[in-house]
BAFI-129903 format. One record per residue (C-alpha): residue number from 1; x negated, y negated, z negated; residue in three letters. Coordinates in pm, 1 decimal. Layout:
<rs>
r i=NUM, x=X, y=Y, z=Z, aa=ALA $
...
</rs>
This chain:
<rs>
r i=1, x=-2327.9, y=-3943.1, z=-2686.9, aa=UNK $
r i=2, x=-2165.2, y=-3841.9, z=-3008.5, aa=UNK $
r i=3, x=-2234.3, y=-3490.4, z=-3107.2, aa=UNK $
r i=4, x=-2117.3, y=-3293.0, z=-3399.7, aa=UNK $
r i=5, x=-1758.2, y=-3405.2, z=-3391.7, aa=UNK $
r i=6, x=-1435.5, y=-3222.1, z=-3333.1, aa=UNK $
r i=7, x=-1067.4, y=-3311.5, z=-3304.8, aa=UNK $
r i=8, x=-846.4, y=-3252.7, z=-3601.2, aa=UNK $
r i=9, x=-644.1, y=-2931.1, z=-3595.6, aa=UNK $
r i=10, x=-319.5, y=-3125.3, z=-3558.9, aa=UNK $
r i=11, x=-432.3, y=-3217.5, z=-3206.9, aa=UNK $
r i=12, x=-344.2, y=-3000.2, z=-2915.9, aa=UNK $
r i=13, x=-682.0, y=-3083.9, z=-2744.3, aa=UNK $
r i=14, x=-1015.4, y=-2958.0, z=-2862.4, aa=UNK $
r i=15, x=-1350.8, y=-3077.7, z=-2762.6, aa=UNK $
r i=16, x=-1693.3, y=-3066.7, z=-2927.6, aa=UNK $
r i=17, x=-1869.5, y=-3353.6, z=-2767.3, aa=UNK $
r i=18, x=-1732.1, y=-3705.1, z=-2722.1, aa=UNK $
r i=19, x=-1888.5, y=-3945.7, z=-2471.1, aa=UNK $
r i=20, x=-1917.1, y=-4314.9, z=-2592.3, aa=UNK $
r i=21, x=-1970.1, y=-4594.8, z=-2348.6, aa=UNK $
r i=22, x=-2166.0, y=-4901.3, z=-2477.7, aa=UNK $
r i=23, x=-2330.2, y=-4923.4, z=-2825.8, aa=UNK $
r i=24, x=-2149.8, y=-4737.4, z=-3093.7, aa=UNK $
r i=25, x=-2109.0, y=-4911.7, z=-3422.9, aa=UNK $
r i=26, x=-2071.8, y=-4707.2, z=-3736.3, aa=UNK $
r i=27, x=-1732.1, y=-4834.1, z=-3817.8, aa=UNK $
r i=28, x=-1593.4, y=-4658.5, z=-3513.4, aa=UNK $
r i=29, x=-1637.5, y=-4330.3, z=-3685.0, aa=UNK $
r i=30, x=-1446.6, y=-4454.1, z=-3969.4, aa=UNK $
r i=31, x=-1157.6, y=-4562.9, z=-3735.9, aa=UNK $
r i=32, x=-1152.8, y=-4220.6, z=-3582.8, aa=UNK $
r i=33, x=-1126.4, y=-4037.8, z=-3927.4, aa=UNK $
r i=34, x=-860.9, y=-4297.4, z=-4048.8, aa=UNK $
r i=35, x=-655.5, y=-4220.1, z=-3734.0, aa=UNK $
r i=36, x=-697.9, y=-3853.6, z=-3795.8, aa=UNK $
r i=37, x=-837.2, y=-3809.9, z=-3449.6, aa=UNK $
r i=38, x=-1166.8, y=-3649.3, z=-3544.9, aa=UNK $
r i=39, x=-1331.5, y=-3533.9, z=-3863.4, aa=UNK $
r i=40, x=-1692.2, y=-3664.2, z=-3891.3, aa=UNK $
r i=41, x=-1974.8, y=-3459.0, z=-4009.0, aa=UNK $
r i=42, x=-2128.6, y=-3702.6, z=-4252.6, aa=UNK $
r i=43, x=-2220.5, y=-4016.4, z=-4055.9, aa=UNK $
r i=44, x=-1976.8, y=-4301.1, z=-4103.8, aa=UNK $
r i=45, x=-1957.9, y=-4649.1, z=-4251.6, aa=UNK $
r i=46, x=-1644.9, y=-4715.4, z=-4455.8, aa=UNK $
r i=47, x=-1710.0, y=-5096.1, z=-4450.8, aa=UNK $
r i=48, x=-1447.8, y=-5146.1, z=-4164.1, aa=UNK $
r i=49, x=-1137.6, y=-4957.0, z=-4050.7, aa=UNK $
r i=50, x=-875.0, y=-5007.6, z=-3767.3, aa=UNK $
r i=51, x=-534.5, y=-4870.1, z=-3697.6, aa=UNK $
r i=52, x=-559.0, y=-4642.5, z=-3380.5, aa=UNK $
r i=53, x=-294.7, y=-4472.6, z=-3172.7, aa=UNK $
r i=54, x=-387.4, y=-4194.9, z=-2938.1, aa=UNK $
r i=55, x=-115.1, y=-4125.0, z=-2687.9, aa=UNK $
r i=56, x=-291.3, y=-3979.3, z=-2377.1, aa=UNK $
r i=57, x=-337.7, y=-3606.2, z=-2464.1, aa=UNK $
r i=58, x=-329.8, y=-3483.5, z=-2098.8, aa=UNK $
r i=59, x=-429.5, y=-3814.5, z=-1915.5, aa=UNK $
r i=60, x=-701.9, y=-3776.0, z=-1666.2, aa=UNK $
r i=61, x=-920.9, y=-4010.4, z=-1875.7, aa=UNK $
r i=62, x=-791.4, y=-4081.3, z=-2221.1, aa=UNK $
r i=63, x=-943.5, y=-4384.3, z=-2360.8, aa=UNK $
r i=64, x=-959.3, y=-4536.9, z=-2708.7, aa=UNK $
r i=65, x=-1094.3, y=-4883.5, z=-2735.0, aa=UNK $
r i=66, x=-1248.5, y=-5028.6, z=-3047.0, aa=UNK $
r i=67, x=-1309.0, y=-5404.3, z=-3049.9, aa=UNK $
r i=68, x=-1518.5, y=-5599.3, z=-3295.6, aa=UNK $
r i=69, x=-1375.0, y=-5950.7, z=-3268.1, aa=UNK $
r i=70, x=-1668.1, y=-6094.7, z=-3434.4, aa=UNK $
r i=71, x=-1934.0, y=-5939.9, z=-3209.4, aa=UNK $
r i=72, x=-1712.6, y=-5935.5, z=-2890.1, aa=UNK $
r i=73, x=-1800.2, y=-5594.3, z=-2746.9, aa=UNK $
r i=74, x=-1597.7, y=-5285.5, z=-2712.7, aa=UNK $
r i=75, x=-1649.7, y=-4907.7, z=-2726.7, aa=UNK $
r i=76, x=-1468.9, y=-4656.5, z=-2499.8, aa=UNK $
r i=77, x=-1414.6, y=-4303.5, z=-2616.2, aa=UNK $
r i=78, x=-1336.3, y=-4063.5, z=-2330.1, aa=UNK $
r i=79, x=-1184.2, y=-3712.2, z=-2389.4, aa=UNK $
r i=80, x=-1225.7, y=-3477.6, z=-2093.6, aa=UNK $
r i=81, x=-888.4, y=-3364.4, z=-1937.5, aa=UNK $
r i=82, x=-783.0, y=-3008.1, z=-1997.4, aa=UNK $
r i=83, x=-547.4, y=-2903.0, z=-1720.3, aa=UNK $
r i=84, x=-249.6, y=-2699.9, z=-1835.3, aa=UNK $
r i=85, x=-175.8, y=-2373.2, z=-1640.7, aa=UNK $
r i=86, x=153.5, y=-2514.3, z=-1521.5, aa=UNK $
r i=87, x=-48.0, y=-2766.3, z=-1299.8, aa=UNK $
r i=88, x=-121.8, y=-2466.2, z=-1070.6, aa=UNK $
r i=89, x=231.8, y=-2505.8, z=-925.7, aa=UNK $
r i=90, x=289.8, y=-2874.0, z=-1020.1, aa=UNK $
r i=91, x=122.3, y=-3017.7, z=-712.5, aa=UNK $
r i=92, x=326.7, y=-2777.7, z=-494.2, aa=UNK $
r i=93, x=644.6, y=-2872.8, z=-668.8, aa=UNK $
r i=94, x=579.1, y=-3246.6, z=-636.2, aa=UNK $
r i=95, x=451.3, y=-3233.6, z=-275.0, aa=UNK $
r i=96, x=674.4, y=-2941.4, z=-146.4, aa=UNK $
r i=97, x=820.9, y=-3146.8, z=145.5, aa=UNK $
r i=98, x=469.2, y=-3254.6, z=255.3, aa=UNK $
r i=99, x=338.8, y=-2888.6, z=217.3, aa=UNK $
r i=100, x=632.9, y=-2750.5, z=422.3, aa=UNK $
r i=101, x=579.7, y=-2998.3, z=692.0, aa=UNK $
r i=102, x=197.3, y=-2935.1, z=710.0, aa=UNK $
r i=103, x=263.1, y=-2547.8, z=723.2, aa=UNK $
r i=104, x=498.7, y=-2595.8, z=1008.8, aa=UNK $
r i=105, x=249.3, y=-2807.1, z=1183.8, aa=UNK $
r i=106, x=-18.9, y=-2559.3, z=1113.5, aa=UNK $
r i=107, x=173.4, y=-2263.4, z=1245.8, aa=UNK $
r i=108, x=309.9, y=-2438.1, z=1562.5, aa=UNK $
r i=109, x=-27.6, y=-2607.0, z=1628.3, aa=UNK $
r i=110, x=-200.0, y=-2274.9, z=1657.6, aa=UNK $
r i=111, x=13.1, y=-2162.0, z=1958.6, aa=UNK $
r i=112, x=68.7, y=-2513.8, z=2115.8, aa=UNK $
r i=113, x=19.4, y=-2503.2, z=2489.2, aa=UNK $
r i=114, x=35.8, y=-2119.3, z=2517.2, aa=UNK $
r i=115, x=301.5, y=-1950.5, z=2740.5, aa=UNK $
r i=116, x=464.9, y=-1753.2, z=2467.0, aa=UNK $
r i=117, x=430.9, y=-2006.4, z=2198.4, aa=UNK $
r i=118, x=537.2, y=-1885.7, z=1855.7, aa=UNK $
r i=119, x=625.8, y=-1549.0, z=1994.8, aa=UNK $
r i=120, x=256.5, y=-1466.7, z=1972.1, aa=UNK $
r i=121, x=300.5, y=-1441.2, z=1597.1, aa=UNK $
r i=122, x=542.3, y=-1149.2, z=1663.0, aa=UNK $
r i=123, x=370.1, y=-992.2, z=1978.7, aa=UNK $
r i=124, x=29.6, y=-973.7, z=1810.3, aa=UNK $
r i=125, x=108.0, y=-736.6, z=1509.3, aa=UNK $
r i=126, x=325.1, y=-526.6, z=1742.2, aa=UNK $
r i=127, x=48.8, y=-480.5, z=1992.7, aa=UNK $
r i=128, x=-197.0, y=-403.2, z=1711.7, aa=UNK $
r i=129, x=14.9, y=-150.2, z=1539.9, aa=UNK $
r i=130, x=91.7, y=11.2, z=1871.5, aa=UNK $
r i=131, x=-293.6, y=36.1, z=1938.1, aa=UNK $
r i=132, x=-366.1, y=170.2, z=1589.3, aa=UNK $
r i=133, x=-93.9, y=445.7, z=1639.8, aa=UNK $
r i=134, x=-226.3, y=565.9, z=1980.8, aa=UNK $
r i=135, x=-600.8, y=552.0, z=1899.8, aa=UNK $
r i=136, x=-597.2, y=702.3, z=1541.7, aa=UNK $
r i=137, x=-296.0, y=921.1, z=1561.7, aa=UNK $
r i=138, x=-300.4, y=1048.1, z=1928.2, aa=UNK $
r i=139, x=-661.5, y=1025.2, z=2029.2, aa=UNK $
r i=140, x=-854.7, y=1089.5, z=1721.8, aa=UNK $
r i=141, x=-567.2, y=1265.4, z=1531.1, aa=UNK $
r i=142, x=-686.8, y=1128.5, z=1191.5, aa=UNK $
r i=143, x=-505.0, y=1229.3, z=870.3, aa=UNK $
r i=144, x=-516.6, y=1057.9, z=540.5, aa=UNK $
r i=145, x=-383.8, y=1367.7, z=350.7, aa=UNK $
r i=146, x=-149.1, y=1144.6, z=161.3, aa=UNK $
r i=147, x=198.9, y=1254.2, z=41.3, aa=UNK $
r i=148, x=516.2, y=1049.4, z=67.4, aa=UNK $
r i=149, x=736.7, y=1197.8, z=329.7, aa=UNK $
r i=150, x=587.9, y=1004.3, z=634.3, aa=UNK $
r i=151, x=533.4, y=1181.5, z=958.4, aa=UNK $
r i=152, x=158.4, y=1274.0, z=965.4, aa=UNK $
r i=153, x=144.5, y=1173.0, z=1321.9, aa=UNK $
r i=154, x=192.6, y=801.9, z=1230.3, aa=UNK $
r i=155, x=68.2, y=813.7, z=876.2, aa=UNK $
r i=156, x=-277.4, y=686.9, z=927.7, aa=UNK $
r i=157, x=-163.9, y=412.1, z=1158.2, aa=UNK $
r i=158, x=91.2, y=295.2, z=906.3, aa=UNK $
r i=159, x=-142.2, y=303.2, z=618.4, aa=UNK $
r i=160, x=-408.7, y=133.5, z=813.2, aa=UNK $
r i=161, x=-167.4, y=-146.2, z=918.5, aa=UNK $
r i=162, x=-36.0, y=-197.7, z=565.8, aa=UNK $
r i=163, x=-397.5, y=-240.1, z=436.8, aa=UNK $
r i=164, x=-486.6, y=-467.8, z=715.3, aa=UNK $
r i=165, x=-197.3, y=-704.7, z=633.5, aa=UNK $
r i=166, x=-333.4, y=-761.6, z=287.9, aa=UNK $
r i=167, x=-695.4, y=-803.7, z=403.8, aa=UNK $
r i=168, x=-582.8, y=-1052.2, z=687.8, aa=UNK $
r i=169, x=-405.6, y=-1254.3, z=442.4, aa=UNK $
r i=170, x=-712.4, y=-1272.3, z=219.9, aa=UNK $
r i=171, x=-950.6, y=-1325.3, z=487.9, aa=UNK $
r i=172, x=-762.7, y=-1601.5, z=670.0, aa=UNK $
r i=173, x=-741.9, y=-1812.8, z=348.2, aa=UNK $
r i=174, x=-1087.6, y=-1763.2, z=232.4, aa=UNK $
r i=175, x=-1270.7, y=-1796.4, z=568.2, aa=UNK $
r i=176, x=-1103.0, y=-2149.6, z=613.3, aa=UNK $
r i=177, x=-1132.6, y=-2257.7, z=249.3, aa=UNK $
r i=178, x=-1497.5, y=-2385.0, z=266.3, aa=UNK $
r i=179, x=-1410.0, y=-2633.8, z=562.5, aa=UNK $
r i=180, x=-1073.8, y=-2760.7, z=433.8, aa=UNK $
r i=181, x=-1216.0, y=-3087.1, z=306.8, aa=UNK $
r i=182, x=-1483.4, y=-3112.6, z=582.1, aa=UNK $
r i=183, x=-1216.2, y=-3088.3, z=848.7, aa=UNK $
r i=184, x=-1000.5, y=-3352.2, z=683.9, aa=UNK $
r i=185, x=-1246.9, y=-3636.0, z=605.6, aa=UNK $
r i=186, x=-983.0, y=-3893.1, z=670.4, aa=UNK $
r i=187, x=-778.0, y=-3758.5, z=381.5, aa=UNK $
r i=188, x=-1066.3, y=-3828.6, z=155.9, aa=UNK $
r i=189, x=-1190.1, y=-4164.1, z=270.1, aa=UNK $
r i=190, x=-905.0, y=-4361.2, z=428.4, aa=UNK $
r i=191, x=-591.9, y=-4274.0, z=242.0, aa=UNK $
r i=192, x=-482.0, y=-4151.4, z=-97.5, aa=UNK $
r i=193, x=-386.5, y=-3791.4, z=-31.6, aa=UNK $
r i=194, x=-321.6, y=-3497.6, z=-267.1, aa=UNK $
r i=195, x=-625.9, y=-3285.0, z=-156.8, aa=UNK $
r i=196, x=-529.4, y=-3002.2, z=-384.9, aa=UNK $
r i=197, x=-242.1, y=-2912.3, z=-160.5, aa=UNK $
r i=198, x=-461.1, y=-2816.1, z=134.3, aa=UNK $
r i=199, x=-527.0, y=-2463.8, z=11.9, aa=UNK $
r i=200, x=-148.0, y=-2425.4, z=-29.4, aa=UNK $
r i=201, x=-99.9, y=-2517.8, z=342.7, aa=UNK $
r i=202, x=-346.3, y=-2256.2, z=454.2, aa=UNK $
r i=203, x=-185.7, y=-1987.5, z=219.8, aa=UNK $
r i=204, x=164.1, y=-2083.2, z=351.6, aa=UNK $
r i=205, x=53.5, y=-2036.0, z=720.3, aa=UNK $
r i=206, x=-117.7, y=-1707.0, z=638.7, aa=UNK $
r i=207, x=195.9, y=-1590.8, z=450.0, aa=UNK $
r i=208, x=405.5, y=-1657.7, z=754.0, aa=UNK $
r i=209, x=194.5, y=-1429.0, z=961.2, aa=UNK $
r i=210, x=182.0, y=-1180.8, z=693.8, aa=UNK $
r i=211, x=557.8, y=-1178.4, z=669.9, aa=UNK $
r i=212, x=602.5, y=-1127.2, z=1045.3, aa=UNK $
r i=213, x=356.8, y=-831.0, z=1021.8, aa=UNK $
r i=214, x=557.6, y=-680.8, z=730.8, aa=UNK $
r i=215, x=873.1, y=-705.6, z=944.5, aa=UNK $
r i=216, x=707.7, y=-530.5, z=1237.9, aa=UNK $
r i=217, x=593.3, y=-251.7, z=982.8, aa=UNK $
r i=218, x=955.3, y=-216.6, z=855.8, aa=UNK $
r i=219, x=1095.5, y=-200.8, z=1198.9, aa=UNK $
r i=220, x=837.1, y=60.9, z=1309.4, aa=UNK $
r i=221, x=928.1, y=273.3, z=1005.1, aa=UNK $
r i=222, x=1282.4, y=266.5, z=1100.2, aa=UNK $
r i=223, x=1215.1, y=345.6, z=1461.1, aa=UNK $
r i=224, x=1001.6, y=647.1, z=1348.9, aa=UNK $
r i=225, x=1312.3, y=773.2, z=1160.0, aa=UNK $
r i=226, x=1192.9, y=699.3, z=813.8, aa=UNK $
r i=227, x=1387.5, y=544.7, z=533.5, aa=UNK $
r i=228, x=1280.0, y=231.6, z=359.5, aa=UNK $
r i=229, x=1284.1, y=270.6, z=-16.6, aa=UNK $
r i=230, x=1425.0, y=10.7, z=-253.4, aa=UNK $
r i=231, x=1082.2, y=-34.7, z=-390.0, aa=UNK $
r i=232, x=999.4, y=-270.6, z=-120.4, aa=UNK $
r i=233, x=1181.8, y=-531.9, z=-312.0, aa=UNK $
r i=234, x=903.7, y=-520.4, z=-558.3, aa=UNK $
r i=235, x=659.7, y=-655.5, z=-284.8, aa=UNK $
r i=236, x=661.7, y=-1012.3, z=-396.6, aa=UNK $
r i=237, x=592.4, y=-892.0, z=-762.1, aa=UNK $
r i=238, x=281.0, y=-705.0, z=-628.0, aa=UNK $
r i=239, x=167.8, y=-993.4, z=-407.0, aa=UNK $
r i=240, x=209.0, y=-1278.5, z=-640.8, aa=UNK $
r i=241, x=-103.7, y=-1237.7, z=-875.2, aa=UNK $
r i=242, x=-302.6, y=-1165.9, z=-542.7, aa=UNK $
r i=243, x=-178.5, y=-1502.5, z=-408.8, aa=UNK $
r i=244, x=-277.9, y=-1673.4, z=-733.9, aa=UNK $
r i=245, x=-630.7, y=-1517.0, z=-690.8, aa=UNK $
r i=246, x=-641.5, y=-1643.9, z=-347.2, aa=UNK $
r i=247, x=-552.8, y=-1993.6, z=-443.6, aa=UNK $
r i=248, x=-817.4, y=-1997.4, z=-719.2, aa=UNK $
r i=249, x=-1091.2, y=-1881.2, z=-486.0, aa=UNK $
r i=250, x=-973.9, y=-2135.2, z=-218.1, aa=UNK $
r i=251, x=-1001.0, y=-2434.4, z=-459.3, aa=UNK $
r i=252, x=-1354.9, y=-2323.6, z=-562.0, aa=UNK $
r i=253, x=-1475.0, y=-2271.4, z=-210.7, aa=UNK $
r i=254, x=-1305.4, y=-2580.6, z=-79.2, aa=UNK $
r i=255, x=-1504.8, y=-2787.3, z=-333.1, aa=UNK $
r i=256, x=-1828.4, y=-2593.1, z=-304.5, aa=UNK $
r i=257, x=-1812.8, y=-2629.1, z=79.7, aa=UNK $
r i=258, x=-1833.5, y=-3003.0, z=58.6, aa=UNK $
r i=259, x=-2168.4, y=-2982.8, z=-120.6, aa=UNK $
r i=260, x=-2310.2, y=-2655.5, z=15.6, aa=UNK $
r i=261, x=-2247.0, y=-2629.0, z=381.4, aa=UNK $
r i=262, x=-2403.4, y=-2273.4, z=404.4, aa=UNK $
r i=263, x=-2117.2, y=-2127.2, z=203.0, aa=UNK $
r i=264, x=-1911.8, y=-2086.6, z=518.6, aa=UNK $
r i=265, x=-2164.7, y=-1833.5, z=664.0, aa=UNK $
r i=266, x=-2197.9, y=-1656.8, z=333.5, aa=UNK $
r i=267, x=-1824.2, y=-1611.5, z=297.1, aa=UNK $
r i=268, x=-1807.6, y=-1450.3, z=656.2, aa=UNK $
r i=269, x=-2053.5, y=-1200.2, z=535.4, aa=UNK $
r i=270, x=-1872.5, y=-1123.9, z=221.3, aa=UNK $
r i=271, x=-1538.5, y=-1074.2, z=400.9, aa=UNK $
r i=272, x=-1691.0, y=-822.1, z=645.2, aa=UNK $
r i=273, x=-1853.2, y=-640.9, z=346.2, aa=UNK $
r i=274, x=-1508.6, y=-631.9, z=170.7, aa=UNK $
r i=275, x=-1337.3, y=-495.5, z=489.5, aa=UNK $
r i=276, x=-1539.7, y=-181.8, z=476.2, aa=UNK $
r i=277, x=-1553.5, y=-155.2, z=96.4, aa=UNK $
r i=278, x=-1169.5, y=-164.5, z=73.7, aa=UNK $
r i=279, x=-952.7, y=150.1, z=112.9, aa=UNK $
r i=280, x=-821.2, y=37.9, z=455.4, aa=UNK $
r i=281, x=-992.5, y=296.4, z=682.3, aa=UNK $
r i=282, x=-1011.3, y=565.3, z=425.8, aa=UNK $
r i=283, x=-815.4, y=663.0, z=109.6, aa=UNK $
r i=284, x=-951.2, y=606.9, z=-249.4, aa=UNK $
r i=285, x=-935.2, y=991.4, z=-298.4, aa=UNK $
r i=286, x=-1188.7, y=1037.7, z=-23.7, aa=UNK $
r i=287, x=-1471.0, y=899.5, z=-242.2, aa=UNK $
r i=288, x=-1655.3, y=1096.2, z=-511.1, aa=UNK $
r i=289, x=-1512.0, y=1059.8, z=-842.4, aa=UNK $
r i=290, x=-1837.3, y=912.1, z=-984.4, aa=UNK $
r i=291, x=-1805.4, y=593.3, z=-775.4, aa=UNK $
r i=292, x=-1422.3, y=595.3, z=-725.5, aa=UNK $
r i=293, x=-1362.9, y=355.5, z=-1019.0, aa=UNK $
r i=294, x=-1621.6, y=97.8, z=-886.2, aa=UNK $
r i=295, x=-1409.8, y=63.2, z=-579.2, aa=UNK $
r i=296, x=-1151.9, y=-113.3, z=-795.8, aa=UNK $
r i=297, x=-1396.0, y=-388.2, z=-869.6, aa=UNK $
r i=298, x=-1308.0, y=-505.4, z=-512.4, aa=UNK $
r i=299, x=-1004.7, y=-744.6, z=-565.4, aa=UNK $
r i=300, x=-838.4, y=-612.3, z=-252.0, aa=UNK $
r i=301, x=-844.8, y=-238.4, z=-351.5, aa=UNK $
r i=302, x=-565.8, y=-255.3, z=-620.3, aa=UNK $
r i=303, x=-319.1, y=-464.4, z=-413.8, aa=UNK $
r i=304, x=-380.6, y=-245.8, z=-99.9, aa=UNK $
r i=305, x=-299.1, y=73.4, z=-291.6, aa=UNK $
r i=306, x=4.1, y=-77.1, z=-476.5, aa=UNK $
r i=307, x=151.2, y=-227.1, z=-151.0, aa=UNK $
r i=308, x=118.8, y=106.9, z=25.6, aa=UNK $
r i=309, x=274.5, y=280.3, z=-277.9, aa=UNK $
r i=310, x=591.8, y=65.3, z=-282.3, aa=UNK $
r i=311, x=641.6, y=33.5, z=102.9, aa=UNK $
r i=312, x=528.3, y=374.3, z=244.0, aa=UNK $
r i=313, x=571.4, y=617.4, z=-45.0, aa=UNK $
r i=314, x=867.2, y=458.7, z=-246.7, aa=UNK $
r i=315, x=668.2, y=459.8, z=-575.6, aa=UNK $
r i=316, x=676.7, y=211.8, z=-850.8, aa=UNK $
r i=317, x=373.1, y=-15.8, z=-912.3, aa=UNK $
r i=318, x=126.6, y=62.2, z=-1185.5, aa=UNK $
r i=319, x=260.0, y=-188.7, z=-1438.8, aa=UNK $
r i=320, x=-42.0, y=-176.8, z=-1673.8, aa=UNK $
r i=321, x=-279.3, y=-256.3, z=-1385.0, aa=UNK $
r i=322, x=-34.2, y=-520.9, z=-1254.9, aa=UNK $
r i=323, x=-54.5, y=-708.9, z=-1593.9, aa=UNK $
r i=324, x=-433.9, y=-714.3, z=-1591.3, aa=UNK $
r i=325, x=-421.2, y=-838.3, z=-1231.2, aa=UNK $
r i=326, x=-165.2, y=-1109.4, z=-1329.3, aa=UNK $
r i=327, x=-395.1, y=-1231.8, z=-1602.9, aa=UNK $
r i=328, x=-702.6, y=-1244.6, z=-1368.0, aa=UNK $
r i=329, x=-496.1, y=-1420.4, z=-1091.7, aa=UNK $
r i=330, x=-374.5, y=-1679.6, z=-1333.4, aa=UNK $
r i=331, x=-707.2, y=-1737.3, z=-1495.9, aa=UNK $
r i=332, x=-884.7, y=-1757.0, z=-1151.8, aa=UNK $
r i=333, x=-626.4, y=-2016.0, z=-1017.8, aa=UNK $
r i=334, x=-662.1, y=-2222.4, z=-1335.0, aa=UNK $
r i=335, x=-1041.8, y=-2226.0, z=-1322.6, aa=UNK $
r i=336, x=-1039.9, y=-2296.9, z=-947.2, aa=UNK $
r i=337, x=-801.4, y=-2587.4, z=-983.6, aa=UNK $
r i=338, x=-992.9, y=-2726.7, z=-1281.8, aa=UNK $
r i=339, x=-1314.0, y=-2711.8, z=-1081.5, aa=UNK $
r i=340, x=-1157.2, y=-2875.1, z=-785.5, aa=UNK $
r i=341, x=-1015.9, y=-3158.7, z=-993.8, aa=UNK $
r i=342, x=-1346.2, y=-3223.7, z=-1165.2, aa=UNK $
r i=343, x=-1551.5, y=-3235.1, z=-840.7, aa=UNK $
r i=344, x=-1311.0, y=-3415.8, z=-608.5, aa=UNK $
r i=345, x=-1451.6, y=-3756.5, z=-726.5, aa=UNK $
r i=346, x=-1775.3, y=-3672.3, z=-553.7, aa=UNK $
r i=347, x=-1630.7, y=-3584.9, z=-220.5, aa=UNK $
r i=348, x=-1633.3, y=-3934.7, z=-76.2, aa=UNK $
r i=349, x=-1992.3, y=-3988.7, z=-168.5, aa=UNK $
r i=350, x=-2102.0, y=-3666.6, z=14.0, aa=UNK $
r i=351, x=-1884.2, y=-3705.5, z=314.2, aa=UNK $
</rs>
């Protein structure tokens, strides 16, 4: 291991340690400095020099070979790959046909053999919304004390349903993430398969059901005599950073689930805790001001509040908070994909 070296500022890639396979002759350091790849910190031998060309900035394993024709051995210098942020969507773009086919198979396979088939994806949210409306609005007569022009008789049921759509999207993806690789062992051992698209497939199937639920919510609003504000067009803008966060966590959990099988049970407990720590069954304003801010540490809180604001109350999103959430979502997705790509080489050994 060569320590104390760093790449020249003209390089777009920066590393502090360089791994060297086989014995490292001193002249290798002179070669690197002559090629303006690194700047040594005082240990070199100017006795020999070679012309070097480095062309693999973003290759998965960029290798520079140095060969001493007199001693007949070579040295390989490997720079770790730094995945660009654009790679988050690159696999989806390259494999979009495969992803769409697998999403279709995932959705239809869930209802295969049932009498209603795909209609269950429409019937289920309609029944749930009807039950919420009857139980909370008619039986318990619960009020959220929110403002926004919605009939108070249905207000709690609508607010509850809008919050549950967000939570169900989050829960469906994360509860399945730890077993994505374990349930597709053949994709790891027998064929060459882009494993990184598996979380996209799960997210696509969950988005399909969330879209049906939102359509049911809109129809219920119109049936109740309410107007749908133009702000609902901003729903994709609100949900996009949330989807990036889900993808990052899914990549992390899919990788960790291969090596630590207990993560599945742990995630189930975390999701149950998040359900009751999210403003689904109660408004944020119902909490004391001293602990109200801590509720926003829950990644679901902000998105639930913003989705309700634009759908039910016709309010614009809180743009400053959205920018922070976008930054967190992109960073989480990038770190999750980086971790997944670095650990996927060990999947076959464990499985």
